[in-house]
C-alpha positions in Angstrom: 47.9 -147.6 90.8 49.5 -144.4 91.9 52.9 -145.8 91.0 52.1 -145.9 87.3 50.9 -142.3 87.4 54.1 -141.1 88.8 56.1 -143.3 86.5 54.3 -141.8 83.5 54.9 -138.3 84.9 58.6 -139.0 85.1 58.6 -140.3 81.5 56.8 -137.1 80.3 59.2 -134.8 82.2 62.4 -136.5 81.1 61.3 -137.0 77.4 60.5 -133.3 77.4 64.1 -132.6 78.5 65.4 -134.9 75.8 63.3 -133.0 73.3 64.8 -129.7 74.6 68.3 -131.1 73.9 67.3 -132.2 70.4 65.7 -128.8 69.7 68.9 -127.1 70.8 71.0 -129.4 68.6 68.8 -128.6 65.6 68.8 -124.9 66.2 72.7 -125.0 66.2 73.0 -127.1 63.1 74.8 -124.3 61.4 76.7 -122.9 64.4 80.5 -122.9 63.9 82.3 -125.2 66.3 79.1 -126.4 68.0 79.1 -129.8 69.7 75.8 -131.7 70.0 74.2 -133.0 73.2 72.8 -136.4 73.9 70.4 -137.5 76.7 70.7 -140.9 78.3 68.0 -142.3 80.6 68.1 -144.8 83.5 65.4 -146.3 85.6 64.5 -145.0 89.0 64.7 -146.9 92.3 62.4 -149.9 92.3 60.0 -150.9 95.2 60.7 -154.4 96.4 57.5 -156.4 97.0 59.4 -159.5 98.1 63.1 -160.3 98.2 64.9 -163.2 96.6 65.2 -166.6 98.2 68.1 -169.0 97.8 67.5 -172.6 96.8 67.0 -175.3 99.4 67.1 -179.1 99.3 63.3 -179.1 98.9 62.8 -176.4 96.3 64.6 -174.0 94.0 65.4 -170.3 94.5 62.9 -167.5 94.1 63.6 -164.3 92.3 62.8 -160.9 93.8 59.6 -159.1 93.0 60.2 -155.4 92.3 58.1 -152.6 90.8 59.9 -149.8 89.1 59.1 -146.2 90.0 59.8 -144.5 86.7 62.9 -143.2 85.1 65.4 -140.3 85.4 68.0 -138.6 83.3 71.3 -140.4 83.6 73.5 -138.0 81.7 73.3 -135.1 79.2 76.6 -135.6 77.3 78.4 -133.2 75.0 79.8 -135.2 72.1 83.1 -133.8 70.9 83.2 -135.6 67.6 84.8 -134.0 64.6 82.7 -131.6 62.6 83.1 -131.1 58.8 85.4 -128.4 57.6 84.1 -125.5 55.4 86.6 -123.5 53.3 86.3 -119.7 53.8 89.4 -118.4 52.2 90.0 -116.0 55.1 93.5 -116.7 56.4 92.6 -115.8 60.0 89.9 -118.4 60.1 91.2 -121.6 61.7 89.8 -125.1 62.2 91.2 -128.0 64.3 91.3 -131.5 62.9 91.6 -133.9 65.9 91.7 -133.1 69.6 92.2 -129.7 71.2 90.6 -126.3 71.8 91.6 -122.8 71.0 92.3 -120.7 74.1 90.5 -117.4 74.5 90.9 -114.9 77.4 88.9 -112.1 79.0 91.2 -110.7 81.6 92.4 -113.7 83.6 89.5 -115.8 82.8 90.1 -118.5 80.2 87.6 -120.0 77.7 88.1 -122.9 75.3 86.4 -123.2 71.9 86.4 -125.1 68.6 85.0 -122.0 66.8 87.9 -120.5 65.0 86.3 -117.5 63.2 89.0 -115.0 64.2 90.1 -111.6 63.0 92.3 -108.7 63.9 91.1 -105.7 65.9 92.5 -102.2 65.4 95.5 -102.9 67.7 96.4 -106.1 65.7 95.1 -108.4 68.4 93.8 -111.8 67.1 90.3 -112.0 68.6 86.9 -113.6 68.3 85.2 -110.6 66.6 81.8 -111.5 68.1 82.9 -111.4 71.7 86.3 -109.6 71.7 87.9 -112.5 73.5 91.6 -112.6 72.8 93.2 -115.7 71.2 96.2 -117.0 73.1 99.5 -118.2 71.8 103.2 -117.3 71.8 104.9 -114.4 70.1 108.2 -115.0 68.4 111.4 -113.7 70.0 114.7 -112.7 68.3 117.4 -115.0 69.5 120.8 -115.0 67.9 119.6 -113.3 64.8 116.7 -115.8 64.3 113.1 -115.6 65.3 112.0 -118.5 67.6 108.9 -119.5 69.5 109.2 -120.4 73.2 106.1 -122.6 73.5 107.2 -123.8 76.9 106.2 -120.4 78.3 102.8 -119.4 79.4 100.7 -118.3 76.3 99.8 -114.7 75.9 97.8 -112.5 73.5 98.6 -113.0 69.9 99.4 -109.7 68.1 99.8 -109.3 64.4 100.8 -105.8 63.5 99.6 -105.5 59.9 101.4 -102.9 57.8 104.1 -102.5 60.4 107.7 -102.0 59.2 110.3 -104.7 58.8 113.7 -102.8 59.2 116.3 -103.3 56.5 119.0 -105.9 57.3 122.5 -105.8 55.8 123.6 -108.9 53.9 125.9 -111.1 55.9 126.2 -114.2 53.6 126.0 -115.0 50.0 125.9 -118.7 49.1 127.1 -120.2 45.8 126.3 -123.5 44.2 126.6 -125.6 41.0 129.3 -125.9 38.3 132.1 -124.4 36.3 132.6 -126.1 32.9 136.0 -127.9 33.0 136.6 -127.8 29.2 137.2 -124.0 29.0 140.6 -122.8 27.8 142.9 -121.2 30.4 144.0 -117.6 30.4 146.8 -117.2 33.0 147.4 -113.5 32.3 144.0 -112.5 33.5 140.6 -111.6 32.0 142.1 -108.8 30.0 144.0 -111.4 28.0 140.8 -113.0 26.7 139.9 -111.7 23.2 136.8 -109.5 23.2 135.0 -111.8 20.8 135.6 -114.8 23.0 134.7 -113.4 26.4 131.0 -114.3 26.1 131.7 -118.0 25.5 134.8 -118.4 27.6 133.7 -116.6 30.8 130.7 -117.0 33.1 129.1 -113.9 34.6 126.5 -114.1 37.4 125.1 -111.6 39.9 122.9 -111.2 42.9 121.5 -108.2 44.8 122.6 -107.8 48.4 121.7 -105.0 50.8 123.6 -102.4 52.9 122.5 -101.3 56.4 120.0 -98.8 54.9 118.4 -101.4 52.6 120.0 -100.0 49.4 120.5 -102.8 46.8 124.1 -103.6 46.1 124.6 -105.7 42.9 127.4 -108.2 43.4 128.6 -109.3 39.9 131.1 -112.0 39.4 132.9 -113.0 36.2 134.6 -116.5 36.3 137.3 -117.5 33.9 139.8 -120.4 33.8 143.4 -119.4 34.6 145.1 -122.8 34.7 144.3 -126.5 34.9 141.9 -127.0 37.8 142.1 -123.3 38.6 139.6 -120.5 38.1 139.6 -116.9 39.0 136.6 -114.7 39.9 136.5 -111.0 39.3 134.1 -109.0 41.5 132.3 -105.8 40.4 129.9 -103.9 42.7 127.0 -101.6 41.6 124.6 -99.6 43.6 121.5 -97.6 42.9 122.1 -94.1 41.5 120.3 -91.6 43.7 120.2 -89.0 41.0 118.9 -91.4 38.3 116.2 -93.7 39.6 116.4 -97.1 38.0 120.0 -96.7 37.0 123.1 -98.1 38.7 126.6 -96.8 39.3 129.7 -98.9 39.7 131.5 -98.8 43.1 135.2 -98.1 42.5 137.6 -100.9 43.2 139.5 -98.7 45.7 136.4 -98.7 48.0 136.1 -102.5 48.5 138.2 -105.6 48.7 138.2 -109.4 48.7 140.1 -111.6 51.2 140.0 -115.0 52.8 139.9 -113.8 56.5 136.6 -114.6 58.3 134.1 -111.9 59.0 135.2 -110.1 62.2 138.7 -111.6 62.3 141.9 -109.7 62.6 143.0 -108.7 59.1 139.5 -109.1 57.7 139.5 -105.5 56.6 141.7 -106.5 53.7 143.5 -104.3 51.1 141.2 -102.1 49.1 141.5 -102.5 45.4 141.8 -106.3 45.5 138.7 -107.5 43.6 139.7 -111.1 42.5 140.0 -114.5 44.2 141.1 -117.9 42.9 139.3 -121.2 43.2 141.3 -124.5 43.0 139.9 -127.9 42.3 141.2 -131.5 42.4 141.0 -133.9 39.5 137.6 -135.1 40.8 136.0 -131.8 40.3 135.9 -130.9 44.0 136.9 -127.4 45.3 139.9 -127.7 47.6 141.1 -124.2 48.3 140.5 -120.5 47.7 143.2 -117.8 47.5 143.0 -114.0 47.6 145.2 -111.5 45.8 147.5 -111.3 48.8 148.1 -115.0 48.3 146.4 -115.9 51.6 144.9 -119.4 51.3 142.0 -121.2 52.9 142.2 -124.9 52.2 140.4 -126.6 55.1 136.7 -126.9 56.1 134.3 -124.3 54.9 135.7 -122.3 52.0 134.7 -118.6 51.7 136.0 -115.2 50.9 135.0 -112.0 52.7 133.8 -108.9 50.8 134.4 -105.6 52.5 132.9 -102.3 51.2 133.8 -99.0 52.8 131.1 -96.5 53.7 132.5 -94.2 50.9 131.3 -96.7 48.4 127.8 -97.0 49.7 124.8 -94.7 50.1 125.5 -91.7 52.3 124.9 -92.7 55.9 125.2 -96.5 55.4 127.6 -98.5 57.6 130.5 -100.3 56.0 129.4 -103.6 54.5 131.1 -106.9 55.4 129.7 -110.1 54.0 130.9 -113.7 53.5 130.7 -115.4 50.1 130.4 -119.2 50.8 131.8 -121.5 48.2 131.5 -124.9 49.7 133.7 -127.3 51.7 137.2 -128.4 50.9 137.3 -131.7 49.2 133.5 -132.2 49.3 130.6 -132.0 46.9 127.8 -131.0 49.2 124.4 -132.4 48.4 122.5 -131.6 51.7 122.5 -127.8 51.5 123.4 -127.4 47.8 126.1 -124.9 48.7 129.4 -125.4 46.8 131.1 -124.8 43.5 132.3 -127.8 41.4 134.3 -128.2 38.2 132.8 -131.0 36.0 132.4 -131.6 32.3 129.0 -130.0 32.3 127.5 -126.6 31.5 128.0 -123.4 33.5 125.5 -123.1 36.3 127.6 -121.5 39.1 125.8 -118.6 40.6 125.2 -116.9 43.9 121.7 -118.3 44.6 121.0 -117.0 48.1 121.7 -114.0 50.3 120.3 -113.2 53.8 119.8 -109.4 53.6 116.7 -107.3 52.7 115.5 -103.8 52.3 112.7 -102.0 54.3 109.4 -103.8 54.0 105.8 -103.7 55.4 103.8 -106.6 56.7 101.2 -107.2 54.0 99.8 -110.7 54.6 99.8 -113.8 56.8 100.3 -117.5 56.4 99.2 -120.1 59.0 100.7 -123.6 59.0 99.3 -126.7 60.5 101.1 -126.2 63.8 99.4 -122.8 64.3 102.6 -120.9 63.3 101.7 -117.5 61.9 104.3 -116.3 59.3 104.3 -112.7 58.2 104.6 -111.9 54.5 106.5 -108.6 54.0 106.6 -106.4 50.9 110.4 -106.8 50.8 110.0 -110.5 50.1 110.9 -111.5 53.7 108.8 -114.1 55.4 109.2 -114.2 59.2 107.6 -116.3 62.0 105.5 -113.9 64.1 103.5 -116.1 66.5 102.0 -119.5 67.1 98.5 -120.2 68.2 98.2 -122.4 71.4 95.9 -125.3 71.8 94.5 -126.9 75.0 93.6 -130.6 75.5 91.7 -132.2 78.3 91.7 -135.8 79.6 87.9 -135.6 79.7 86.6 -133.0 77.3 83.0 -134.2 78.1 83.6 -132.7 81.6 83.9 -129.2 80.3 81.0 -126.8 81.1 79.3 -124.8 78.3 79.5 -121.1 79.0 77.6 -119.8 76.0 78.9 -118.2 72.8 80.2 -121.7 71.7 82.8 -121.6 74.6 83.6 -124.0 77.3 85.2 -123.5 80.7 87.2 -125.8 83.0 85.4 -127.9 85.5 86.4 -130.3 88.3 85.9 -133.3 86.1 87.5 -132.1 82.8 91.1 -132.3 84.0 93.6 -129.5 83.9 94.2 -128.0 80.4 97.3 -129.4 78.7 98.6 -126.5 76.7 100.9 -126.7 73.8 101.3 -126.2 70.0 99.1 -128.1 67.5 100.4 -131.5 66.4 102.1 -132.2 69.8 101.1 -134.5 72.7 97.9 -135.7 71.1 96.7 -132.4 69.9 95.2 -132.1 66.4 96.4 -129.9 63.5 95.2 -126.5 62.5 93.8 -125.9 59.0 93.9 -122.2 58.0 91.2 -120.6 55.8 88.6 -123.1 57.1 86.0 -123.3 59.9 84.7 -126.4 61.7 81.0 -126.8 61.3 78.5 -128.1 63.8 78.7 -131.9 64.3 74.9 -132.1 64.4 73.5 -134.7 62.0 69.9 -133.7 61.0 68.9 -137.1 59.9 69.9 -138.5 63.3 68.2 -135.7 65.2 64.9 -136.2 63.2 64.9 -139.9 64.1 65.6 -139.1 67.7 62.8 -136.6 67.6 60.4 -139.3 66.4 61.5 -141.7 69.1 61.2 -139.0 71.7 57.8 -138.0 70.6 56.6 -141.6 70.7 58.1 -142.1 74.1 56.2 -138.9 75.3 53.0 -140.1 73.8 53.3 -143.6 75.3 53.9 -142.1 78.8 50.9 -139.8 78.4 48.8 -142.9 77.5 50.1 -144.6 80.7 48.7 -141.6 82.7 45.5 -141.6 80.8 45.0 -145.4 81.2 45.8 -145.2 85.0 43.3 -142.4 85.3 40.6 -144.5 83.6 41.3 -147.3 86.0 41.0 -145.0 88.9 37.8 -143.7 87.5 36.5 -147.3 87.3 37.5 -147.8 90.9 35.5 -144.7 91.9 32.4 -146.1 90.2 32.4 -149.1 92.5 30.7 -147.1 95.2 27.7 -146.2 93.1 
């Protein structure tokens, strides 16, 4: 009789715990990054009244007789299923689709979370604004003129210095592509020999803005004209901003720059000032095969280019001499992979300098986050540069993590060591910027579980009530 009382008590206690978990789930139905809990029950030890007996020749076997002593909680699991994503439009908000956790730190103590409502503090640190915990990742490093992420290193605080300066960078390369129209008439005596009224239709002029070391724009203007069969000349003019008349440009005299075929930095690359033309030669298949400067130096193998050198006298006061390389393609090839290269086909004029790698002074004005967690800075000078990458941690057993409050988890003995790396690698999910992962609590499921839990609690209370009535009947036997 007493066994049923205690079994009922265990049922009441443990159904109350299950109700506590359900209540916590429902209360966090709108908590960003929350992962719901689940209670599993198992029966308690049973009291054996008689054991099992094996079969004999005279009779069959006998099953054991056991009375259960109630039930206990087997596990309270944290279910790390995917929550739905909600768009916020805030570019520092991040959500993970798939496996993984953001890494937050307070001193040397690490926390792991799926709640990606981040923002920048006054020092530019990417933090959880509710707790001040610092988001971990890798800052970009300048290696060989390119910003790279070393994600094999230990992650550190992510710092995004909004409105910081991006120093000016002098142009080093100008790339050309597309076509010179083969049907044009030839003018072997130079551009001055072309009648004024025919210059517009028989020449092709194109330009691009490059930059000196102080970030001043230098307009590089090229005029192409045909000088012989399969031969074209390009005349270069340079213009810079007029400091005395904003919005106006002044032409840099020919005596203050030159064009030659020597590589940047090579002996003789300084060239002879005043030489402002170079010649492009093509084969009968429309492919560029060589380039020649006015000193009759020729480049006819591999990458074809000419070097533009501008003295400091031709630039803004204080600027360093400018040396850049104008890339025209490869000898005997029509490049399709990079698009760099000049051709001569029976088609319209399209040749132009389409890309240069310099820029003026800029300020960091915005951010873009890709699905690997890479944070790219958008600068006012049009430059986009990789600034940092957010790190993710994965665990062999995420269910083994311990909740530490504030929608954070901490490492435990049964979670496994954190496997840290960029999003999209080694089983880690992707990062979606401008969104947040919502709670994975399903209200309909919780309400059904609540009904089932309530009925289980009521049934156990009835067990206790009935056992009490039976004991009461036993007590009346003495009367």
